[in-house]
VEXDREN-2710 file (C-alpha; in Angstrom, 1 decimal):
% VEXDREN-2710
k/r/px/py/pz
1/UNK/-2.5/-2.4/-13.9
2/UNK/-0.3/0.1/-12.9
3/UNK/1.9/0.7/-9.4
4/UNK/0.0/3.7/-9.1
5/UNK/-3.7/1.8/-9.5
6/UNK/-2.6/-0.8/-6.9
7/UNK/-1.9/1.6/-4.2
8/UNK/-5.4/3.3/-4.4
9/UNK/-7.0/0.1/-4.5
10/UNK/-5.5/-1.1/-1.9
11/UNK/-5.9/2.3/0.2
12/UNK/-9.8/1.2/-0.9
13/UNK/-9.8/-1.8/0.7
14/UNK/-8.0/-0.5/3.8
15/UNK/-10.4/2.4/4.1
16/UNK/-13.5/0.0/4.1
17/UNK/-11.5/-2.2/7.0
18/UNK/-11.2/1.2/9.0
19/UNK/-15.0/2.0/8.7
20/UNK/-16.0/-1.5/8.9
21/UNK/-18.0/-1.9/5.2
22/UNK/-17.8/-5.0/3.8
23/UNK/-15.6/-7.0/6.3
24/UNK/-16.6/-9.4/7.0
25/UNK/-17.7/-10.6/3.6
26/UNK/-14.7/-9.5/1.6
27/UNK/-11.5/-9.9/4.2
28/UNK/-12.8/-12.4/6.4
29/UNK/-9.9/-14.4/7.3
30/UNK/-8.7/-16.8/4.3
31/UNK/-11.2/-15.6/2.2
32/UNK/-9.5/-13.2/0.5
33/UNK/-6.1/-11.8/0.4
34/UNK/-4.8/-8.6/-0.7
35/UNK/-3.6/-10.8/-3.6
36/UNK/-7.4/-12.2/-4.2
37/UNK/-8.1/-8.9/-4.1
38/UNK/-6.0/-6.7/-6.6
39/UNK/-6.4/-9.7/-9.5
40/UNK/-10.5/-9.6/-9.0
41/UNK/-10.0/-5.4/-9.0
42/UNK/-8.0/-5.8/-12.0
43/UNK/-10.0/-8.0/-13.8
44/UNK/-12.9/-5.5/-13.0
45/UNK/-11.4/-1.9/-13.7
46/UNK/-11.8/-0.4/-17.6
47/UNK/-9.5/1.6/-19.4
48/UNK/-12.2/2.3/-22.2
49/UNK/-12.3/6.5/-21.9
50/UNK/-16.2/5.6/-22.6
51/UNK/-16.9/3.9/-19.7
52/UNK/-14.6/5.6/-17.4
53/UNK/-16.1/9.0/-18.4
54/UNK/-19.7/8.4/-16.4
55/UNK/-17.9/7.4/-13.1
56/UNK/-16.1/10.4/-13.4
57/UNK/-18.8/12.1/-13.4
58/UNK/-20.0/10.0/-10.2
59/UNK/-17.3/12.0/-8.6
60/UNK/-17.4/15.7/-9.6
61/UNK/-17.2/17.3/-13.2
62/UNK/-13.3/17.8/-14.2
63/UNK/-11.2/19.8/-16.9
64/UNK/-8.6/17.4/-17.7
65/UNK/-4.8/19.2/-18.5
66/UNK/-3.5/18.7/-21.6
67/UNK/-1.2/16.1/-22.0
68/UNK/-3.0/13.5/-19.8
69/UNK/-4.7/10.2/-21.2
70/UNK/-4.0/6.2/-20.1
71/UNK/-7.9/6.3/-18.4
72/UNK/-8.7/4.4/-16.2
73/UNK/-11.7/3.4/-13.9
74/UNK/-13.2/0.7/-12.0
75/UNK/-16.4/0.0/-9.3
76/UNK/-15.8/-1.8/-6.0
77/UNK/-19.4/-1.9/-4.4
78/UNK/-19.9/2.0/-3.2
79/UNK/-16.3/3.1/-4.3
80/UNK/-15.8/4.5/-7.6
81/UNK/-11.7/5.1/-8.7
82/UNK/-10.4/7.0/-11.8
83/UNK/-7.4/7.6/-13.2
84/UNK/-5.2/9.2/-15.8
85/UNK/-1.6/9.5/-16.4
86/UNK/0.6/12.2/-18.5
87/UNK/2.1/11.2/-21.7
88/UNK/5.3/10.8/-19.8
89/UNK/3.8/8.5/-17.2
90/UNK/5.6/9.9/-14.3
91/UNK/2.6/11.9/-13.3
92/UNK/-0.4/10.4/-12.6
93/UNK/-4.0/12.1/-11.1
94/UNK/-6.4/9.9/-9.3
95/UNK/-9.6/10.5/-7.8
96/UNK/-11.9/8.3/-5.3
97/UNK/-14.9/8.3/-3.8
98/UNK/-16.2/6.4/-0.8
99/UNK/-19.6/5.7/0.1
100/UNK/-20.8/8.4/2.6
101/UNK/-20.6/7.6/5.8
102/UNK/-16.4/6.6/5.1
103/UNK/-14.3/8.9/7.2
104/UNK/-11.6/10.2/4.7
105/UNK/-9.1/13.0/6.3
106/UNK/-5.6/14.1/4.1
107/UNK/-3.5/12.1/6.8
108/UNK/-5.5/9.7/7.1
109/UNK/-4.7/8.7/3.6
110/UNK/-1.1/9.9/3.7
111/UNK/-0.8/6.9/6.7
112/UNK/-2.3/4.3/4.8
113/UNK/-0.2/5.0/1.6
114/UNK/2.9/5.4/3.3
115/UNK/1.8/1.5/5.4
116/UNK/0.1/-0.3/2.2
117/UNK/2.6/1.2/-0.5
118/UNK/6.0/1.1/1.3
119/UNK/7.5/-2.0/-1.1
120/UNK/10.5/-1.8/-3.2
121/UNK/8.0/-1.6/-6.3
122/UNK/6.0/1.2/-5.5
123/UNK/7.3/4.4/-7.2
124/UNK/5.3/6.4/-5.2
125/UNK/6.0/4.8/-1.6
126/UNK/5.4/8.0/0.7
127/UNK/6.9/6.4/3.5
128/UNK/9.9/8.5/3.2
129/UNK/8.3/11.8/2.6
130/UNK/7.8/14.9/4.1
131/UNK/5.0/17.5/4.0
132/UNK/6.4/20.4/1.7
133/UNK/3.3/22.1/1.8
134/UNK/-0.7/22.3/3.0
135/UNK/-2.0/25.3/1.3
136/UNK/-6.0/25.9/1.0
137/UNK/-8.1/25.1/-2.3
138/UNK/-11.8/25.4/-2.5
139/UNK/-13.2/22.0/-4.4
140/UNK/-17.0/21.8/-5.6
141/UNK/-17.8/24.7/-3.8
142/UNK/-15.6/23.7/-0.4
143/UNK/-12.9/24.6/1.3
144/UNK/-10.5/22.1/1.6
145/UNK/-6.7/21.4/2.7
146/UNK/-4.2/20.5/-0.1
147/UNK/-1.0/18.9/1.3
148/UNK/1.4/18.7/-1.1
149/UNK/4.5/15.9/0.1
150/UNK/8.2/15.7/-1.3
151/UNK/10.0/12.2/-1.1
152/UNK/12.5/9.9/-3.2
153/UNK/11.3/6.9/-4.7
154/UNK/12.8/3.4/-4.3
155/UNK/14.5/4.3/-7.1
156/UNK/16.4/7.3/-6.7
157/UNK/13.8/10.1/-8.1
158/UNK/12.4/13.3/-6.2
159/UNK/8.5/13.1/-6.1
160/UNK/5.8/14.7/-5.4
161/UNK/2.5/14.1/-4.2
162/UNK/-0.6/16.5/-4.1
163/UNK/-3.7/15.5/-1.8
164/UNK/-7.3/16.8/-0.9
165/UNK/-10.5/15.1/0.6
166/UNK/-13.6/16.6/-0.6
167/UNK/-17.3/15.8/-0.5
168/UNK/-17.6/14.2/-4.4
169/UNK/-21.1/14.2/-5.8
170/UNK/-22.6/10.3/-3.9
171/UNK/-19.8/10.5/-1.0
172/UNK/-16.8/11.7/0.5
173/UNK/-14.2/11.6/-1.9
174/UNK/-10.1/12.4/-2.4
175/UNK/-7.8/13.7/-5.8
176/UNK/-4.2/12.7/-5.2
177/UNK/-2.2/13.8/-8.0
178/UNK/1.6/12.4/-8.2
179/UNK/4.8/12.7/-9.9
180/UNK/8.4/13.4/-10.5
181/UNK/9.8/16.5/-9.5
182/UNK/11.5/17.5/-12.8
183/UNK/7.4/17.2/-14.1
184/UNK/5.9/18.9/-11.7
185/UNK/3.7/21.7/-12.7
186/UNK/2.2/23.9/-9.4
187/UNK/0.0/25.8/-12.0
188/UNK/-1.3/22.9/-13.4
189/UNK/-2.1/21.1/-9.9
190/UNK/-3.8/24.1/-8.9
191/UNK/-6.0/24.5/-12.3
192/UNK/-7.2/20.8/-12.4
193/UNK/-7.8/20.9/-8.6
194/UNK/-9.6/24.5/-9.5
195/UNK/-11.9/22.7/-12.3
196/UNK/-13.3/20.1/-10.0
197/UNK/-16.8/21.1/-10.1
END
């Protein structure tokens, strides 16, 4: 499982805790640890495009940028998460949808990424990132804000992340694009965001 996937899964679990969904069932003291959660999630993640494609459609219709592959997808209860990597594996596209009623906002997602992904092995550690741009965009006919941050990874590589929340087909969702600064393609990001229907 990639480090980006693990970060998204930790965010998903954290948001479950925040919205009090499945707290007793999943995270009762001593019953589930983060490690058990990640191990369970890894065994329930598929990398088969034919299985990932219907998961994408649960969230939205997208046009994948050229050069992106290595799909993954998973269901965690009512949470659906999908992702793709660039050929170089230096840029990741991720969309995650949560159950109706889950409170989602970009600022909270950035905080969760910072809180739960600040270990030295995570390349997209946002704890040292700074917002460089907030830009209004339209996703699925809805106005939202695309927040772009810049930081330095644990191995000293400059990178960017762009995050926006939107209403998916089955609930609130977010899209995240994360990549090294030398590979960052603003036109690709904007075109991908515009393709989400």
